[in-house]
C-alpha positions in Angstrom: -71.3 95.6 51.5 -67.5 96.2 52.8 -68.8 97.7 56.0 -71.0 94.8 56.6 -68.1 92.6 55.9 -65.8 94.6 58.6 -68.5 94.6 61.1 -68.8 90.8 60.9 -65.1 90.4 60.8 -64.7 92.5 64.0 -67.7 90.5 65.6 -65.8 87.1 65.0 -62.6 88.6 66.0 -64.2 89.8 69.4 -66.2 86.6 70.0 -63.0 84.5 69.6 -61.1 86.6 72.0 -63.8 86.3 74.5 -64.0 82.6 74.0 -60.2 82.4 74.4 -60.2 84.4 77.5 -63.0 82.0 79.0 -60.8 78.9 78.4 -57.9 80.9 80.1 -59.8 81.9 83.1 -60.9 78.3 83.4 -57.3 77.2 83.0 -56.0 79.2 85.5 -58.9 78.8 88.0 -59.3 75.8 90.4 -58.5 72.6 87.9 -58.2 70.1 90.7 -56.1 67.2 90.7 -54.3 65.3 87.8 -53.7 61.5 88.1 -51.1 59.8 86.2 -51.9 56.0 85.9 -49.1 55.1 83.8 -46.6 54.1 86.9 -46.2 50.5 86.2 -46.6 48.5 89.5 -46.9 51.7 91.7 -50.0 53.3 92.7 -51.2 56.2 90.5 -49.3 59.6 91.0 -52.0 62.4 92.2 -51.1 65.8 91.2 -52.8 68.5 93.2 -52.9 72.0 91.6 -54.6 73.3 94.7 -51.6 72.2 97.1 -49.2 73.8 95.0 -51.3 76.9 94.7 -51.6 77.1 98.4 -47.8 76.7 98.5 -47.6 79.9 96.8 -46.8 78.7 93.2 -48.3 80.1 90.1 -49.1 78.4 87.0 -45.8 80.1 85.1 -43.6 78.3 87.8 -44.2 74.9 85.9 -45.9 75.9 82.7 -44.4 76.3 79.8 -40.9 75.9 81.4 -41.5 72.3 82.7 -44.7 71.2 81.3 -47.2 72.5 78.5 -50.8 73.5 79.3 -51.9 70.3 77.7 -53.0 67.2 79.8 -50.7 64.4 78.9 -48.0 66.0 77.1 -44.4 66.4 77.8 -42.7 68.8 76.0 -39.0 68.2 76.2 -39.0 64.4 74.6 -38.4 62.7 77.7 -40.8 60.5 79.6 -42.0 61.6 82.9 -40.3 58.8 84.6 -38.6 58.7 88.3 -35.1 58.6 86.6 -36.0 61.9 84.8 -37.2 63.3 88.4 -33.9 62.1 89.7 -32.2 63.9 87.2 -34.2 67.1 88.1 -36.6 67.2 85.3 -40.1 67.9 85.3 -41.4 67.6 89.2 -37.8 66.7 90.4 -36.7 70.4 89.6 -38.5 71.3 92.9 -39.1 67.9 94.4 -35.1 67.4 95.3 -35.4 67.3 99.3 -34.2 71.0 99.4 -37.0 73.2 97.8 -39.7 70.6 98.4 -39.9 67.1 99.6 -37.6 64.5 97.9 -39.7 62.9 95.1 -37.4 59.8 95.3 -37.8 59.2 98.8 -41.4 59.8 99.6 -43.2 57.5 97.3 -46.5 57.6 99.1 -46.6 61.3 99.1 -47.2 61.3 95.3 -48.2 57.5 94.6 -51.7 57.3 96.3 -54.3 54.7 96.2 
């Protein structure tokens, strides 16, 4: 009885590990664009994981430093606003006009119809 329970426990543990690794592989794969629609009167913001990846960035460059790995979450208690970007938070930490194009001067680069 103890042996069967141990085998069952190990099987569940391994299965959970495989499922988790499958999710991790999916999360680090090509997950495409994210669209932020809550932009007041401006066009939605389209974020391309692919373009950031092709620029040499990896997931860890933004996650979990600037963003959680959960769509729609901001983990520092601040809203993702232009005010926050100008204060070099979130995307603004790189999109400052030096490391990458300025988020506050190139509206159409992010706000796309």
